C-alpha positions as CSV (number, residue, x, y, z in Angstrom):
1,M,51.4,88.7,60.6
2,N,51.3,85.0,59.5
3,E,47.5,84.7,59.6
4,I,45.4,84.8,56.4
5,L,43.1,87.8,56.6
6,T,40.2,89.0,54.5
7,I,40.5,92.2,52.6
8,D,38.1,93.8,55.0
9,Q,40.2,92.7,58.0
10,I,43.4,94.0,56.2
11,I,41.7,97.4,55.6
12,A,40.5,97.6,59.2
13,R,44.0,96.9,60.6
14,Y,46.3,98.7,58.2
15,A,44.5,101.5,56.4
16,P,45.7,104.0,55.1
17,D,49.1,102.2,54.5
18,W,50.5,100.4,51.6
19,V,50.5,96.6,52.3
20,L,52.5,93.8,50.8
21,I,50.4,90.7,50.8
22,G,51.7,87.1,50.4
23,E,49.6,84.2,49.2
24,P,47.0,86.7,47.8
25,Q,43.5,85.3,47.4
26,T,41.6,86.6,44.5
27,D,38.2,86.0,42.9
28,E,37.5,85.0,39.3
29,I,38.3,88.5,38.0
30,L,41.5,88.7,40.1
31,E,40.1,91.2,42.6
32,L,42.0,90.9,45.9
33,Q,40.0,89.1,48.6
34,G,42.7,88.5,51.2
35,G,46.0,87.0,52.1
36,K,48.9,87.3,54.6
37,V,50.2,90.8,55.3
38,L,53.9,90.6,55.1
39,F,54.8,94.2,55.5
40,H,53.0,97.6,55.7
41,G,53.8,101.2,55.8
42,P,52.9,104.7,54.5
43,D,55.8,104.8,52.0
44,R,55.2,102.8,48.8
45,D,58.9,102.8,48.0
46,E,59.8,101.3,51.4
47,V,57.2,98.6,50.9
48,C,58.5,97.8,47.4
49,R,62.1,97.5,48.8
50,K,60.9,95.1,51.4
51,A,59.1,93.0,48.8
52,M,62.5,92.5,47.1
53,E,63.7,90.6,50.2
54,Y,61.2,87.9,49.7
55,P,61.8,84.9,47.3
56,P,60.1,84.9,43.9
57,G,56.4,84.1,44.3
58,R,52.9,85.5,44.2
59,Y,52.5,88.7,46.0
60,A,50.1,91.7,45.9
61,L,50.9,95.4,46.6
62,H,47.8,97.3,47.7
63,F,47.1,100.9,48.8
64,L,44.5,101.2,51.5
65,G,44.3,105.0,51.5
66,M,42.0,107.5,49.8
67,I,43.0,108.4,46.2
68,P,42.5,112.2,45.7
69,D,39.9,113.1,43.0
70,D,42.3,115.5,41.4
71,L,45.1,112.9,41.1
72,V,46.8,113.0,37.7
73,L,48.9,110.0,36.5
74,P,51.2,110.6,33.5
75,L,51.1,107.8,30.9
76,E,54.4,107.1,29.4
């Protein structure tokens, strides 16, 4: 998992998981374009715990699954 992949390659390989991406590549509006997949899995909390094992730096956490239309997110 040390190769830099495009977001399309990441989706093709790892959907519908959560992915932790190192060296994220973004466009001018900071939309994720690619990077190195460091870890992936279906459980967001597990991926977040894994992220804490890496030294401080620039990372992206991205969900590759479908978000339900009826999803409700509380704002606190």
